[in-house]
Each structure stands twice: as structure tokens, then as C-alpha cells.
C-alpha positions, 0 to 999 in steps of 0.5 A: 508449534511450541512447547514447554517442558522441564529439563534437568541438567547434568553437570557436563551441560546435557539435557533430556525431555520429559514431556507429560504424555497426557496433555493434548496440543490445542489450536487457535482457528481464526478467519483472520490474524490468528495467534497459536494457542499453545498447550504446555507439556512440563510439570511445575518445579519448586518456585524459585526465590525472586530475591537477589543474593549477596548484596544489593547494588543500587542499578544506575540504569534507573530512569535512563531514556528508551532510545526507542519509544522516542519520548513515551517512555518515562525512563527505565524502571526495572522490572522485578524480574525481568530484563525488561522495563516496567514503563514501556517493556522495551529491553534494558539495552534498548535504553540510553544505559550507562556503566560506571561502577567499574574503573576498567573492564578488566575490573568488571570481568574480575581478571588479574592485573595484566603487566605485560599491556602496562597502563594506559600512558594516557587518559582517554578523556583528554583525547575526547574519547571514554575508551582506548586500547591499553598500553597503546601510545596516544599517537597510534590511538586515532590510527587504530579507530580510524581502522573502525566504522566511525559509529563504533569509536567511542568519542565523548558525547558521540553515538559511539559512546552509546554504542559502547554503553549498549554494547557492554550491557550486552556482551558483558552482562553484570549477572554474568560477571559477579554472583552479587548482580544475580538476583535468581540464583537459589543459595544451593547453586552459588557454588555452581555459579562460582565454579563456572565464573571461575573457569570461565575467568581462568580458561576462556576470558581475556582482553585483546591487545593492539600492536603493530604487525611485526611479520610480513605474510601474516593473515587475519585470524577472522577474514583470513586476508592479508595483514599489512606489514606495520599496521595495527592489529588486535592480538587475541593470545588464548587463540595465538591470532592477530585479527584486523581490528574490524574483524574482532568480533563475536563468532555469533552476534558478528559485533565488535568485541567491546573494549576487546574483552573476548572468550574462547570457545571451540577455537573461536571468538565469542563475547562472554554472552555468548560464550556462557550460552553455548554452555548454560541455558540462560533465562529469556524473562530475567537474562540470568543464567540458569544453574538450577537442575531443572528449567522451562523450555518453551518458544524455542526458549529457556526460562526459569521454571518460575519465569515463564509467565504472562507478559501482560500480568506475570502470572505462571504459564506453567501447565497453562494455555497461552497465546503467543503474540509478538513473541511474547507469551499472554494468559488466556485473559489478558490476550482477550482483555489485550488483543481480542476483538468484540463482535459488531453484533453482540458487543461481546469479546470474541474469544480465543475458542471462538471463530473471529469472522472479519469484514472490513476491520470489523469482527463477529461471532460465527453465531453472529454473523447474521444478515441484518434483515432476515437474520439468516447465517452468513457463514460460508455465503456471499453477502453484501455490505451497505451503510456499515451493515451486511446482508445476505445476497437476496436481501442486498439485491432486494434493497440496494441492487440496481435494476435494468431500464429494460426488464426492470429486474436486478443486476445479479453478481457477475452479470454483464451490465450495458450502461449509457449515460445515466441509463443500464441493462442486461445485455439481452435487454439492450435492443432495438425497440423496433426490430428486438435485436440485440445491439451489444456493441454495435452503433446505435441512435437513442431517441427519447427513452428509446434505442433504435438500431441504426437501421430502423432508426432510418426506417422509422425517423430519417428524412426521405426525398419527396420525389424518390421517397429514399432517405436523404444522407447528405446535400439535400434541398427544402422546397416549400419545407419539403425535402429532395434530393439534390439530383431529384429536384429538377425541372418538371419540363427538361429535368435540369436540375435546379440545386443552385439554379434560378427557377419558379413554379407553376401549379407547385411544380418547379420549372427553371426559367427557360421552360417556365417562359416557353410553357406559361409567360406572355410574350412581348408583342415587340420582340415575340419573347417570354416575359418571365419576370425573373430577375424583377423584369417590368413589362407594359400591358394595353388592350391584351397586348404585353411589352418588355419595359424596352421593347415598349417604344414609339414605332416611328421614332423608337424613342421608349414610350414608358411613362408617357402618352401613346397613340395606337396605329394598327398593331403599332404604338406611336408616340404623339409627335409622329402621330401629328406628322402622320396626319399632317 
């Protein structure tokens, strides 16, 4: 929670708050990234002139490129009274500022010449440097800078030169050092400003000197570690202490004190900016010290009473509500025009006094957050989105929700879904079509558009043996397009397994070769053995008698009669030659 209030400052730099009891604090409630809405609790003071006092001096920072905008800024254009660039709104020190209007930092600070240090015995630019510690011999300059981070060494054309320029602007603001640069100092407070600057210059402000450590067992005034005998150290005469060059820093901002300029307050080192802020408030808008007895305090910062304004339009926010965005205050009108979202339903701006309901980078007024079909309010209700439109749960389900392939009902949110290929079921609907038992995670067998458990599928569709009527799980035999277990496919007479063996059939029944011959085959007249024909065996028949091909021989000479003429002799057959001999 932030507030603004007028502050009356006494000569001893104390202040007392005077909030107005009648103001109420308001809040901006939003379903999204909300900014706190402020209510100011101070009264308007007399306006402050926005014309600089003293001699008008051209700001040489004008046109300098911004180092943060990467080319988007056309160059530094000073705001009429803020410390920011009008073009990109970045602060002045974020630009490539330079400061050449003073010959030396001592002249910039308005200090008297210091004869003790002596003049610089050489021009630093001859050494490729923008600045060198005064009075330090040239052969010691590189030793001094070797004790600093390279980024802070002010070599010509280097990042160190730009770093020094920025630190000059930050640590030694021109408006703190000379009244001619104070644009918002009222004439009646000029004396206070002169007294402050004179007292600071006399009591607190000084420039350090670099010298060799001439004694042993000395310690650094910053880190309190030992100073090596014979090395270079920075002397702060107002404190009577020596510092490592890298430890000569401002107590508050922890930056190296630029060009060794420092102020002393409560036995501590400060840059001039932060020293001044220990004693005087500084306007967060124009960056000048406030010497007026009345000023505005808001957002934990101090402001000239006429400078607490909208960051966009510069209209005063004194006594007005404002919205804080990116640490900058905006009036209601500017905030809504720049940052407020447009309602997806009515296309009107969602003001700060309205709830902003958001979903997937889309925003609605509370009253416009409705189902696209039935127009019921969706505030604090479940809803679905389809094709950039929002629907209540019932309408979304009716139009877009997937349905169960078992019962045809939709899948409600949070319902378990069973899926197989392109089909889906409620858990209770995913059951066997025969026994109706839920399958769950057990094995199942799909057939056409129906699902069967393993048992029911086997009962209905599995192959069964024609002999035992049991299911054939593996190793079956097919005979005359009918399935048999291997163990069931046996000779109909002797029950010997016929799997892998030669067999024949009689009256649709299978028989092994031996049984078939014994039971049904003709018998050879010669050897009396059955003529089975298995394996392609040929036989000869004559007058109801039958012979194996090999057994059809002459009873006399034992020669084969196959393909020859023969003569019967009772039960025997003989060749013609044997018949002639028998007749002779």
C-alpha cells in the first residue's frame, strides 16, 4: 500500500506527516495481472515554477544515443522537467552522456585549488586516458589502474570512458553542484540551496589523493584488510584513512567514487548524490534536491508537489487516484488507454473499476463472461473453450464432447475413459458382449464391432475338435476340412495316432494302412496278403481273383506274366511255354 502526503521540512531536515482523514483507500480487483489503485492523502501545495533559475546553460547531453533501447531511441531529448528522455523515457544516465563543460572535477565541484597535490605532471590523453589521479607520476598511473577492474579504467574510446561519464552524471549531478542548473528552485529557497552547497563543500566534500603506503601494519578503511607496504592507496584526508583503490566506494551505491570525489557523513564515504540524499529529499521526477518546506511523498519516494504526475500525460496526480505500473504512476485515463484490455464480447475497454476476467490471453467484463450459446454467466463456473469461443459445461458437452461407443452418452469431466484404437467407452460400458462382465484391464478379443472376454470368445468362436468337441489351442490336424486334435486323429480300428502317418479312409473314417488292409483290402491269390494300393501299388484281377503285380508269375517257370498272355491251370496260371510242355 502506498500513499502520498505533504511534508513540511524544518531547517534540521525533519518532517511530519499530515494525512487528510477523509480520504479512503481504494483497491483494483482483477482476475489477472492487477495494479494497485492508489488514493492520495495529501493536499495540493502552491505550484512550483518549471523555469530554471540563473543563467540558461545548453544541455550537452542532447542527442546522445540510449544504451538500453538498442537503436530505438532517436537520441536524448530532455523532458521539460523530468530527468528522463522524452523519446524513449529512459533516464538521462542510460544514454551515452558526456560531461566536458568543466576542465576538472575540482572545478566541477566548485572547490578551491589544492596546492598540496600539485598539478598533474602529464596530460592523461597522451597516455590514452581520459583521466588520471592528480599529482601521480606517469609511471605510477598504470600501477594504480591495474588495481581496478578493467571495465572501470577510463581509457579513451573504451567502455571505461563511458562508465566514467555515466558515473559523473550519477554521482555528481550538475543540479547539486551549481544553482545555475537547478530548474525548479524557487527564488525564496535560493539562499537555502547556496547555504547547503557551501556547507557541503566546506565540511564534507573533498577529492582523494593517491600515494604510496609508507608505513607497515596499516589497514584499508573499507575492507579492513592489510595495506601492503609500498603499494598505492587512496587517501581520504577528511577521514584520515587509506583505502585500496578498488575499496574507495560509496557506502550506499557501492560504486567506485568517480575521479576520487567523495563526501563524508557519519564517518562514512558517500558519493555526492547519496550524501545529499542523507540530508535533503530528492525529487524522483526532476532529480533535483527539494529545498521547499512542502513536498509530496508517494510510492516511498519524494516529489516536488507539482511533479507527482502521470507518467504518460504529465497531468498532476495530487488528490487523484492513480495506478502504479512498472514503478510509474498513471492517471486512470492514461492507464486505461495504454494498458487496459478490451473485452472479447463487447470490445469496450475494461476499466480499473471493473473486474477483468481472463482466459488464454482473452479478457471479458464480468457481465460479458457468458456462454456463447445459452448466454448463462460463466463466473465461478466450469466452462470449455472451442474455436475461440467459451461455453458452459452443458453446452460444451452437448456440442463437442466425445461419446461412449457403448451407451452413446458423453464423457463428463473427470470420467475415466477406456480407449481401443479409434473407439472409446465408459469404464462400466467396456464389457463383454456375451457375459456383460466389465473387462477393465483384463485381456479381451475384438471381433467386428463387439468386444469379448477371452472365455466368451473361445466359447463362441474358437475351433473345436470334431471328435472330442473340445477347443483346439495348438497343434491341430485338418482332415476333410474338419479340425482334430492331434491326439484325437487316430485309426478307427486300432486307435493308433495317424498324425504324420500314412492312412486311408473307409465310410468317412480314417484307418491306418495295416487295419485298412486287414479289414477291407482284396487279398493276393498268390501270397494271400492284402492288396492295399497304398504308395501306388499295382495289382491284377482275373475272374474274381487278384494278384500283387509282383505275385502275378507263372506257376511253372516263375517268370512274370504282367503284360503277357497266360493260361489257367486250375488255381494256377502258367505261361504259354509251360502250357505246351505240359500238353506234350
